[in-house]
N, C-alpha and C positions, 0 to 999 in steps of 0.2 A: 504493500500500500504506500502511496506517495504521501508525504507529510507536508511538503512545501511546493510552492508554485514552480520554483526553479527545477525541482526534480521532475515534475509533471511535463514541463515544456521541453526539457532535455530528452525525455522519453519520446515525446511526440516528434520532435525534430530528428531524432536518431532514425526515424523510419524513412527519412528521405533517401537513405541508402537503398531502399527497395525500389526506388524509381516509380514510374507510372505503370500500372497494370490494368489496362482497360477491361471492363466487364462488370457485371452486376452480381455475380454469384456470391462473392464475399459479403457484400452489403446485405443481400437477401438472407444469408446465413445469420448475420448479426441481428438483423431486424426480427427474425424468428425467435432468437434467444431473448430479445428485449420486449417481447410481446407486441411487436409491430407499432412502435411509436409513430412511424410515418403515416399510419392510417388514422391517427387521432388528431391531426392538425390540418387546417385549411391552408392551402399554399397557392402561390403563383410561381411559375417556373420561367426563368429568364435566361435565354441562350443567345449566341451570336458572337461575332468576332470582336467588334468594338462597341462600346456604349452600354454594356451590361450593367456595370457598376453605377453609372450615372442614371440609367433608367430605373434601377432599384431605388436609388436615392430620391428621385422625383416622386415615385409612387409611394414610397414610405412616408415622405414628408406630407403629401396630400392626405393620405389615410390618417396619419397622426393628427393633422389639423382637423379632420373629421371626428376626432375623439376615439379612434381605435388604437389598440395596443398592437404594435407591429414588430414582428421579429424579422431580422435579415440575416442571410448567410452569404458572405461575400469572400472573394479572394483576388489577389493576395492582400494581406493587411498592409496598411500604410504607416501607421505610427506605433501600433502595438498589436501583438498577436490576438488579444482578446476581442478586438473589433470584428473578427470574422464571424462571431456569434454575438449579435447585438439586439437590444430591445429599445424601440423608439430612438434609435441612433446612439444609444449608450452601450459600450462594450460590457460583456458580463465580467464579473469580478474574478480576481485571482483565486479566491476560495472556491468559486463555482467551477473554474477550470480544474482544480485539484479534485473536486467531487466527481466531475464527469470523467476525468481520466481514470479514477479508481473504479468507475463502473465499467469502462470499456477495456481496460488492460487485461482483466481475467479472460474476457471474450477473445481478445487478440491472441493471448497465449494459447488458448484452446484451439482457435482457428488455425494457428500456425502448425499445429500437429496434424491437421487434416490434409487431404489432397489439394484443397483450394489454396493453401499457403497463407502466409501472414498478410494482414491488411496493410495497405500503404498509409502514408501520413494523411493524405487527403481523405481516404476512406475512414480513418479513425476520427478525424475532425467532423466529417459529415455525420457519422453515427452519433458523436457527442451532441451535435446540434439537434438531431431528431429526438433524442432522449430528453434534452433540455426543454425543448418547446412542448413536448407531450407531458412530461412528468414533473419537471422542476419549476418551470415558470411559464404556465400556459398563456398563450396570446390569442388575439382574434384572428390573426393571419400571419403567415411567414412567407417572405419573398426569397426564393432560392435562386442564387446565381449559379449557372453551370460552371464547373471548373475547367473542363476541356472537351470540346466537341459537343456531345449531347447524348447520342445514342447509347454509348457505353460509359457515360459519366456516372459517378457514384450517386449523384443527386437524382438520377433518372428512375428511381424506384417510387417516386411520388406520383399520385394521380391528382394533378392540380385543378383549381377552378379555371385557370387561364394559362396559356403558354404564350410567351413573347420571344420572337427571334429578331434581334435588333438589326443586324447587318451580316454580310458575308464578305470575308477578306481572305487573302492568301497568307494565312498564318498557321503555324504548326503543320506545314505541308508534309513533313516527314511522317506524321502520324495520321492526319485527317485526309490527305490526298492532295494532288497537285493542281486540280482544276476547281473552279467555282462550283461546278455541279457535284463533284465528289465531296467537297467540304459541306455543301448544302445538304447532302444526304445525311451526313453525320449530325449536323445541327437539327435537321428535321426529325431526328430520332426522338425529340422530346414531345412531338405532337401525339396526343393521346386520343383514344376513341371518344368522340362526342364533345371534346373540350375545345373551346374557342381559341383561335390563334390570331395574334396581332403581330404584324411585321412591317419593317421598313426596307426589306431586301430589294435591291434594284436590278442586279445583273439578270438578264433574261434567262440564261441557262440555270442559274441558281433558283430563280423564282419558279421556273417550270417544275423543278424537283420538289419544291415546297408545296406548290399547288397540288401536284399529284399525290403527295403524302397526305395533305389535308383532305383531299377528295376521298382517298382510300379509307381514312380514319373517320370520315363523316364529321369533320371538324369545320365549323364556320370560320372563314378566314377574313380578317379585316386588314386590308393593305393600305399603307400610307400612299396617298395619291388616288385612291379609289373610294373605299368606304369612309375614309377620313383624310383630311388634308390640312395644310397650313398655308397662309398667305399673308401679305402685308408684313413680311418679316423685315425688321431693320435693327441694326446693332445700336446698343446703348453704351455709354462709357463703361458701365460695370455689368454688362450682360446683354440680353437680347429681348426683343419684343415681337409678338406675332399674334395673328388671329388663328383660331382653330374652328374647323367645320367637320361635322360628322353626320352620319345617317340618324343619329339620335339627338344631338344638341350642338350648338355653336357658341363660341366664346370669343369676345373681342379683347384686344390689348392684354394678352397674357404676358407676363414678364418673368424672366429667369435671371439668376445672378451668375450663372456659369456662362463662359464665353464660347461662341462658335456656332456656325450654322448647324453643325452636327448635333449640338446640344438642343437645338429647337426640335430636331427629329426625335431625339431621346425623350424630351418632355412631352411631345405629342403622343408617343407610345404610352406614356404613363397616364395622360389624360384619357386616352381611349380605354385603357385598362380600367380606370376609375369608373367610367360610364358603364362598362360591361359589368363590373362588380356591383354597381348600384342597381342596374336594371334586372340582373338575373340572380343576385345573391344577397340583396338587401344591405349592402354596404353603403348607407346613405351619406352622401357627401354633397354639400351645397357649392354653388359657383364661387362664393367668396372664399370658401375653404380650399378649393382647387387653386385659386389665384394666390392665396397666402402660402399654401404648401409649395407651389412652384417657386415662388420668390425666395423662400427661406432655404430651399434645398442647396446643400453644399457637399461636394465630394472632392477630397484633396487631390492635388497633383494633376488636375485636368485644366490646362491653360490657366494656371493659378498665378495671378499677379502678386508676387511677394513684396514688391516695393515699387513705388512710383518714381522715387528719386533717391538713388539711381534706379532705373527701370530694370527689374529682374522678374523673369517669368520661368516657372517650372511646368513641364508638361510630360506626362507619361506616354508619349507616342512611341510604341515599341514594335510596330509593324508598318508595312508600306502604306496602308490606308491611313493609319494614325499620323504618320509623318506628312503625308499629302495634306491632310486637314490642318496640321500645325503650320506648314509652309504657307498655305492659302490664307490662314488667319493672320500670320505675321505680315504678309505682303499687303493685306487689306487694311489692317489696323495701324501698322507701324512702317509704312513705306518710307517715311522720312528718317528712320533710324538705321544706323549701322548695326548689324546683328553679329554679336559674338556668341558662338554656340559651344557649349561643353556637352559632349556626348559619350555614352557608352551603352552597351547592350549585352544581352545574353547570346552566347555563341551558337545556339540552335535556331537563330532567326536568319532569314534571307537578308543579309546586311548590305549587299552591293547596291541594290536599288534604293534602299533607305539612305545610304550615305551619298549617293548621287543626287538625290533630292535635296538633302541638307547642303551639299556643296553649292547648289544653285542659288540658295538664299543667304548663305553665310558670308559675311565679310571676313570673318576669321572663325576657324573651327578647330577645337582642341579635343583630342581623344584621350580619355582617361580609362582607368579600370577600377574595379572594386572587389571586395572579398566575398565571393559567392560561388558555389560549386559550378554553375554553368556560365560564369561571366567570361566575356571575351577578353583577349589580351589587347592592350592599347596599340601595340605594334601592328597587330593584324588589321585593326580598324583603320589606322593611319595609312597602311599600304593600299587600302581600297579607295581612299579619297583621291580625287583629282584636283582638289582646291589648290590654288596658288598660294593660299595663306593658311596652310594646315600646320598644326602643332601637335607634338607628343607630350602629354602632360603626366601621364601615369598616376601620380599622387593627386587625387581629385581635391583633397582638402587644401593643400598648399596652392593648387591652381585656382581654386575658388576664391581664396583670400586675396591672391595676387590680382586676379581680374577685377574683383570688386573694388579694390583700392585704386585701380587705374581707369575705371569706367568714367567717361565724361558725358556731358549732356546730350551729345549727338549719338551716343551708343546705347545699346541695350544688351543685357546678358540673358541668354536662353539656355536653361539646363534641361536636357531631354534624354530620352531613352528608356531603359528598363524602369518599371515601377519599383522594383526591389532597390535599384540604385537611388531613386528619388526619395524613398523612405529613409535611407541613410543620410542623404544630403540635407533634407529639410531642417532637422534640428540644428545642424552646424550653420546652415544659411541664416536661420533666424537669429542665432547667437551673433553672427558677424554683422547682420543688419542692425541689431540692437546696440552695437558699439558705435561710438561717435568718431572713430578714427578716420572715416572717409566722409 
């Protein structure tokens, strides 16, 4: 039995050595042993390549404004491990982590002795969340973010009230497939019999796969641009404004505090989900609560302006689609600024196209590295860049401090790449920004 939080976390993280083991059999085995907690909770399932975490945040914030107690299961964590299992945006306590780990560890030990093998880190955390929301701290609804793919993801043992597929991008191609259609097939695996699907997927070949799966599962499909849409979108200093129309209801002048056209799409998915939960499952939420929930929603590391003077932005753009969105937003909002970029990423990403896009917008680009099992080497990133003003920083802490002190009014600093990297950077960055030396 674990006595301390440190012991519990070390045991969980030690399971990273098992890597990823797609499949539902270990989860089903654990759920049977735990008396099926996943069947005792109402859920919404959110998959997709980009935008999952933001969509979860918008929907959680709206439902919370409506007076509901909302659980969320997200990954990766940004500031602390506990936030992966949260209630109304508040991470569970260290004591609850210890309690949950002590429930799951005996099952893990028993499972390891079977032909199914030991559960992975993600499977352990997912099982902890089901047990928590069913038996420890019951909530009105839980928003489950898919970890990887969908069809074989450990969250895919739920039968949700709604499914959401945010977008399709060429990420994790070594696992999910090389084409949009192949990746869409994995994402569409979360579509359940008779359960409504909301999506913002655009690529025709991906959309065809999703439509076919929805038709086969007799799932009513609500597509951005068809059953609901946004218009009159314009950027604000600290966010975005847009109008929303749907087959059920329309809203004018909705505002969000997160930046980017992609965030408008994510917010519209959450609004549509709210209307469906209201209409079919009695989650009563008023227009003013929708508006307030959207405006209050905050998700760290997504085009987050950390300082206006000097101008510093962090953004967890970790795949080609995410980088494209970041580059577009930088050119639209800050065309008058010279852009100094600090970048690193995980080595299992397709990095050549990512770096090519960053080269096009960066006036100066510096490649660094950080301590993480799958982290890229700074030298490898540097060698992929064709920028005439590229630099090898390696030690991101000293590079960050140096660039901040040298930043002038015509420049901005953009720190981007892996979310795991940004979670390390943010505390140091805040500390530097709070100092008066620059």
